[in-house]
Biotite code that builds the C-alpha atoms (Angstrom):
import biotite.structure as struc

atoms = struc.array([
    struc.Atom([-6.063, 15.963, -11.855], chain_id="A", res_id=1, res_name="UNK", atom_name="CA", element="C"),
    struc.Atom([-9.442, 17.667, -11.804], chain_id="A", res_id=2, res_name="UNK", atom_name="CA", element="C"),
    struc.Atom([-11.622, 18.147, -8.730], chain_id="A", res_id=3, res_name="UNK", atom_name="CA", element="C"),
    struc.Atom([-14.700, 17.372, -10.838], chain_id="A", res_id=4, res_name="UNK", atom_name="CA", element="C"),
    struc.Atom([-13.444, 13.776, -11.193], chain_id="A", res_id=5, res_name="UNK", atom_name="CA", element="C"),
    struc.Atom([-13.911, 12.899, -7.530], chain_id="A", res_id=6, res_name="UNK", atom_name="CA", element="C"),
    struc.Atom([-16.325, 10.111, -6.588], chain_id="A", res_id=7, res_name="UNK", atom_name="CA", element="C"),
    struc.Atom([-19.863, 11.090, -5.637], chain_id="A", res_id=8, res_name="UNK", atom_name="CA", element="C"),
    struc.Atom([-20.162, 12.246, -2.014], chain_id="A", res_id=9, res_name="UNK", atom_name="CA", element="C"),
    struc.Atom([-22.603, 10.040, -0.117], chain_id="A", res_id=10, res_name="UNK", atom_name="CA", element="C"),
    struc.Atom([-22.767, 12.323, 2.915], chain_id="A", res_id=11, res_name="UNK", atom_name="CA", element="C"),
    struc.Atom([-24.153, 10.434, 5.924], chain_id="A", res_id=12, res_name="UNK", atom_name="CA", element="C"),
    struc.Atom([-23.804, 7.157, 3.995], chain_id="A", res_id=13, res_name="UNK", atom_name="CA", element="C"),
    struc.Atom([-20.011, 7.538, 3.633], chain_id="A", res_id=14, res_name="UNK", atom_name="CA", element="C"),
    struc.Atom([-18.268, 4.707, 5.426], chain_id="A", res_id=15, res_name="UNK", atom_name="CA", element="C"),
    struc.Atom([-21.568, 3.075, 6.395], chain_id="A", res_id=16, res_name="UNK", atom_name="CA", element="C"),
    struc.Atom([-22.027, -0.590, 5.658], chain_id="A", res_id=17, res_name="UNK", atom_name="CA", element="C"),
    struc.Atom([-25.537, -1.778, 4.797], chain_id="A", res_id=18, res_name="UNK", atom_name="CA", element="C"),
    struc.Atom([-25.702, -3.197, 8.345], chain_id="A", res_id=19, res_name="UNK", atom_name="CA", element="C"),
    struc.Atom([-24.753, 0.188, 9.825], chain_id="A", res_id=20, res_name="UNK", atom_name="CA", element="C"),
    struc.Atom([-27.409, 1.926, 7.737], chain_id="A", res_id=21, res_name="UNK", atom_name="CA", element="C"),
    struc.Atom([-30.127, -0.348, 9.128], chain_id="A", res_id=22, res_name="UNK", atom_name="CA", element="C"),
    struc.Atom([-29.986, 1.623, 12.384], chain_id="A", res_id=23, res_name="UNK", atom_name="CA", element="C"),
    struc.Atom([-31.517, 4.675, 10.716], chain_id="A", res_id=24, res_name="UNK", atom_name="CA", element="C"),
    struc.Atom([-34.655, 4.496, 8.523], chain_id="A", res_id=25, res_name="UNK", atom_name="CA", element="C"),
    struc.Atom([-33.613, 7.602, 6.555], chain_id="A", res_id=26, res_name="UNK", atom_name="CA", element="C"),
    struc.Atom([-30.286, 5.968, 5.674], chain_id="A", res_id=27, res_name="UNK", atom_name="CA", element="C"),
    struc.Atom([-32.026, 2.734, 4.668], chain_id="A", res_id=28, res_name="UNK", atom_name="CA", element="C"),
    struc.Atom([-34.231, 4.697, 2.272], chain_id="A", res_id=29, res_name="UNK", atom_name="CA", element="C"),
    struc.Atom([-31.323, 6.757, 0.948], chain_id="A", res_id=30, res_name="UNK", atom_name="CA", element="C"),
    struc.Atom([-29.155, 3.658, 0.306], chain_id="A", res_id=31, res_name="UNK", atom_name="CA", element="C"),
    struc.Atom([-32.023, 1.808, -1.370], chain_id="A", res_id=32, res_name="UNK", atom_name="CA", element="C"),
    struc.Atom([-32.933, 4.749, -3.577], chain_id="A", res_id=33, res_name="UNK", atom_name="CA", element="C"),
    struc.Atom([-29.307, 5.491, -4.463], chain_id="A", res_id=34, res_name="UNK", atom_name="CA", element="C"),
    struc.Atom([-28.863, 2.056, -6.022], chain_id="A", res_id=35, res_name="UNK", atom_name="CA", element="C"),
    struc.Atom([-32.399, 1.047, -7.020], chain_id="A", res_id=36, res_name="UNK", atom_name="CA", element="C"),
    struc.Atom([-34.338, 4.284, -7.657], chain_id="A", res_id=37, res_name="UNK", atom_name="CA", element="C"),
    struc.Atom([-31.844, 7.074, -8.345], chain_id="A", res_id=38, res_name="UNK", atom_name="CA", element="C"),
    struc.Atom([-34.665, 9.389, -9.417], chain_id="A", res_id=39, res_name="UNK", atom_name="CA", element="C"),
    struc.Atom([-35.951, 9.241, -5.792], chain_id="A", res_id=40, res_name="UNK", atom_name="CA", element="C"),
    struc.Atom([-32.568, 9.577, -4.081], chain_id="A", res_id=41, res_name="UNK", atom_name="CA", element="C"),
    struc.Atom([-32.294, 12.380, -1.525], chain_id="A", res_id=42, res_name="UNK", atom_name="CA", element="C"),
    struc.Atom([-28.760, 12.843, -0.181], chain_id="A", res_id=43, res_name="UNK", atom_name="CA", element="C"),
    struc.Atom([-28.346, 12.676, 3.577], chain_id="A", res_id=44, res_name="UNK", atom_name="CA", element="C"),
    struc.Atom([-26.070, 15.066, 5.455], chain_id="A", res_id=45, res_name="UNK", atom_name="CA", element="C"),
    struc.Atom([-23.743, 16.856, 3.076], chain_id="A", res_id=46, res_name="UNK", atom_name="CA", element="C"),
    struc.Atom([-24.253, 14.261, 0.326], chain_id="A", res_id=47, res_name="UNK", atom_name="CA", element="C"),
    struc.Atom([-24.317, 15.040, -3.354], chain_id="A", res_id=48, res_name="UNK", atom_name="CA", element="C"),
    struc.Atom([-27.368, 14.567, -5.548], chain_id="A", res_id=49, res_name="UNK", atom_name="CA", element="C"),
    struc.Atom([-27.326, 12.821, -8.896], chain_id="A", res_id=50, res_name="UNK", atom_name="CA", element="C"),
    struc.Atom([-28.049, 16.183, -10.515], chain_id="A", res_id=51, res_name="UNK", atom_name="CA", element="C"),
    struc.Atom([-25.010, 17.773, -8.858], chain_id="A", res_id=52, res_name="UNK", atom_name="CA", element="C"),
    struc.Atom([-22.892, 14.868, -10.115], chain_id="A", res_id=53, res_name="UNK", atom_name="CA", element="C"),
    struc.Atom([-24.440, 15.291, -13.575], chain_id="A", res_id=54, res_name="UNK", atom_name="CA", element="C"),
    struc.Atom([-23.635, 19.009, -13.698], chain_id="A", res_id=55, res_name="UNK", atom_name="CA", element="C"),
    struc.Atom([-19.979, 18.571, -12.752], chain_id="A", res_id=56, res_name="UNK", atom_name="CA", element="C"),
    struc.Atom([-19.577, 15.726, -15.271], chain_id="A", res_id=57, res_name="UNK", atom_name="CA", element="C"),
    struc.Atom([-21.165, 17.888, -17.985], chain_id="A", res_id=58, res_name="UNK", atom_name="CA", element="C"),
    struc.Atom([-18.826, 20.731, -17.069], chain_id="A", res_id=59, res_name="UNK", atom_name="CA", element="C"),
    struc.Atom([-15.802, 18.434, -17.258], chain_id="A", res_id=60, res_name="UNK", atom_name="CA", element="C"),
    struc.Atom([-16.832, 17.059, -20.665], chain_id="A", res_id=61, res_name="UNK", atom_name="CA", element="C"),
    struc.Atom([-17.490, 20.558, -22.023], chain_id="A", res_id=62, res_name="UNK", atom_name="CA", element="C"),
    struc.Atom([-13.975, 21.617, -21.005], chain_id="A", res_id=63, res_name="UNK", atom_name="CA", element="C"),
    struc.Atom([-12.464, 18.536, -22.630], chain_id="A", res_id=64, res_name="UNK", atom_name="CA", element="C"),
    struc.Atom([-14.276, 19.356, -25.889], chain_id="A", res_id=65, res_name="UNK", atom_name="CA", element="C"),
    struc.Atom([-12.927, 22.918, -25.791], chain_id="A", res_id=66, res_name="UNK", atom_name="CA", element="C"),
    struc.Atom([-9.326, 21.938, -25.036], chain_id="A", res_id=67, res_name="UNK", atom_name="CA", element="C"),
    struc.Atom([-8.831, 19.027, -27.417], chain_id="A", res_id=68, res_name="UNK", atom_name="CA", element="C"),
    struc.Atom([-9.598, 18.394, -31.058], chain_id="A", res_id=69, res_name="UNK", atom_name="CA", element="C"),
    struc.Atom([-11.797, 15.580, -32.407], chain_id="A", res_id=70, res_name="UNK", atom_name="CA", element="C"),
    struc.Atom([-8.784, 13.331, -33.000], chain_id="A", res_id=71, res_name="UNK", atom_name="CA", element="C"),
    struc.Atom([-7.556, 13.453, -29.398], chain_id="A", res_id=72, res_name="UNK", atom_name="CA", element="C"),
    struc.Atom([-7.762, 10.398, -27.182], chain_id="A", res_id=73, res_name="UNK", atom_name="CA", element="C"),
    struc.Atom([-8.291, 11.216, -23.511], chain_id="A", res_id=74, res_name="UNK", atom_name="CA", element="C"),
    struc.Atom([-8.006, 8.719, -20.665], chain_id="A", res_id=75, res_name="UNK", atom_name="CA", element="C"),
    struc.Atom([-10.066, 9.459, -17.561], chain_id="A", res_id=76, res_name="UNK", atom_name="CA", element="C"),
    struc.Atom([-9.796, 7.310, -14.465], chain_id="A", res_id=77, res_name="UNK", atom_name="CA", element="C"),
    struc.Atom([-12.400, 7.293, -11.734], chain_id="A", res_id=78, res_name="UNK", atom_name="CA", element="C"),
    struc.Atom([-14.659, 5.336, -9.438], chain_id="A", res_id=79, res_name="UNK", atom_name="CA", element="C"),
    struc.Atom([-17.953, 3.666, -10.345], chain_id="A", res_id=80, res_name="UNK", atom_name="CA", element="C"),
    struc.Atom([-20.558, 6.383, -9.791], chain_id="A", res_id=81, res_name="UNK", atom_name="CA", element="C"),
    struc.Atom([-18.295, 9.017, -11.327], chain_id="A", res_id=82, res_name="UNK", atom_name="CA", element="C"),
    struc.Atom([-17.808, 6.867, -14.429], chain_id="A", res_id=83, res_name="UNK", atom_name="CA", element="C"),
    struc.Atom([-21.564, 6.302, -14.658], chain_id="A", res_id=84, res_name="UNK", atom_name="CA", element="C"),
    struc.Atom([-22.044, 10.070, -14.244], chain_id="A", res_id=85, res_name="UNK", atom_name="CA", element="C"),
    struc.Atom([-19.711, 10.780, -17.160], chain_id="A", res_id=86, res_name="UNK", atom_name="CA", element="C"),
    struc.Atom([-21.589, 8.288, -19.347], chain_id="A", res_id=87, res_name="UNK", atom_name="CA", element="C"),
    struc.Atom([-24.921, 9.832, -18.297], chain_id="A", res_id=88, res_name="UNK", atom_name="CA", element="C"),
    struc.Atom([-23.650, 13.332, -19.095], chain_id="A", res_id=89, res_name="UNK", atom_name="CA", element="C"),
    struc.Atom([-22.167, 12.283, -22.449], chain_id="A", res_id=90, res_name="UNK", atom_name="CA", element="C"),
    struc.Atom([-25.329, 10.487, -23.522], chain_id="A", res_id=91, res_name="UNK", atom_name="CA", element="C"),
    struc.Atom([-27.752, 12.856, -21.751], chain_id="A", res_id=92, res_name="UNK", atom_name="CA", element="C"),
    struc.Atom([-29.520, 9.923, -20.074], chain_id="A", res_id=93, res_name="UNK", atom_name="CA", element="C"),
    struc.Atom([-32.353, 10.421, -17.583], chain_id="A", res_id=94, res_name="UNK", atom_name="CA", element="C"),
    struc.Atom([-31.424, 9.875, -13.939], chain_id="A", res_id=95, res_name="UNK", atom_name="CA", element="C"),
    struc.Atom([-33.686, 6.812, -13.663], chain_id="A", res_id=96, res_name="UNK", atom_name="CA", element="C"),
    struc.Atom([-31.392, 5.066, -16.170], chain_id="A", res_id=97, res_name="UNK", atom_name="CA", element="C"),
    struc.Atom([-28.242, 5.811, -14.145], chain_id="A", res_id=98, res_name="UNK", atom_name="CA", element="C"),
    struc.Atom([-27.574, 2.197, -13.068], chain_id="A", res_id=99, res_name="UNK", atom_name="CA", element="C"),
    struc.Atom([-29.403, 0.385, -15.921], chain_id="A", res_id=100, res_name="UNK", atom_name="CA", element="C"),
    struc.Atom([-26.220, -0.948, -17.504], chain_id="A", res_id=101, res_name="UNK", atom_name="CA", element="C"),
    struc.Atom([-24.718, -1.927, -14.148], chain_id="A", res_id=102, res_name="UNK", atom_name="CA", element="C"),
    struc.Atom([-21.245, -1.051, -12.940], chain_id="A", res_id=103, res_name="UNK", atom_name="CA", element="C"),
    struc.Atom([-18.234, -1.715, -15.086], chain_id="A", res_id=104, res_name="UNK", atom_name="CA", element="C"),
    struc.Atom([-15.739, -4.255, -13.771], chain_id="A", res_id=105, res_name="UNK", atom_name="CA", element="C"),
    struc.Atom([-12.764, -3.044, -11.743], chain_id="A", res_id=106, res_name="UNK", atom_name="CA", element="C"),
    struc.Atom([-10.165, -1.712, -14.161], chain_id="A", res_id=107, res_name="UNK", atom_name="CA", element="C"),
    struc.Atom([-12.859, -1.881, -16.859], chain_id="A", res_id=108, res_name="UNK", atom_name="CA", element="C"),
    struc.Atom([-12.858, 0.413, -19.838], chain_id="A", res_id=109, res_name="UNK", atom_name="CA", element="C"),
    struc.Atom([-15.692, 2.523, -21.185], chain_id="A", res_id=110, res_name="UNK", atom_name="CA", element="C"),
    struc.Atom([-15.072, 4.159, -24.543], chain_id="A", res_id=111, res_name="UNK", atom_name="CA", element="C"),
    struc.Atom([-17.045, 7.283, -25.471], chain_id="A", res_id=112, res_name="UNK", atom_name="CA", element="C"),
    struc.Atom([-16.995, 9.586, -28.454], chain_id="A", res_id=113, res_name="UNK", atom_name="CA", element="C"),
    struc.Atom([-18.097, 13.074, -27.484], chain_id="A", res_id=114, res_name="UNK", atom_name="CA", element="C"),
])
């Protein structure tokens, strides 16, 4: 296990359904931006930014590269935004492209060479 492989923290949005979020304009904006305009997303409460997610994913990948040789096959399991964060870090994608390829299916597989 590795603490850097936890799902993104949504802060005040954690546990909130879209209907619950409609009670607070700041949460409506945060939810909309999180999924539709990640470059504009501002975490609410103790939430994590896309850049914080990016930095911990980069750190994780850098450690993997140091610990294993080029022939190693590593399996990483995680939730949707974490998996997208790892892809973004591996490919050095801009934050506005975070969701461009959509979410992978449950139990889906993403193969990366780093």
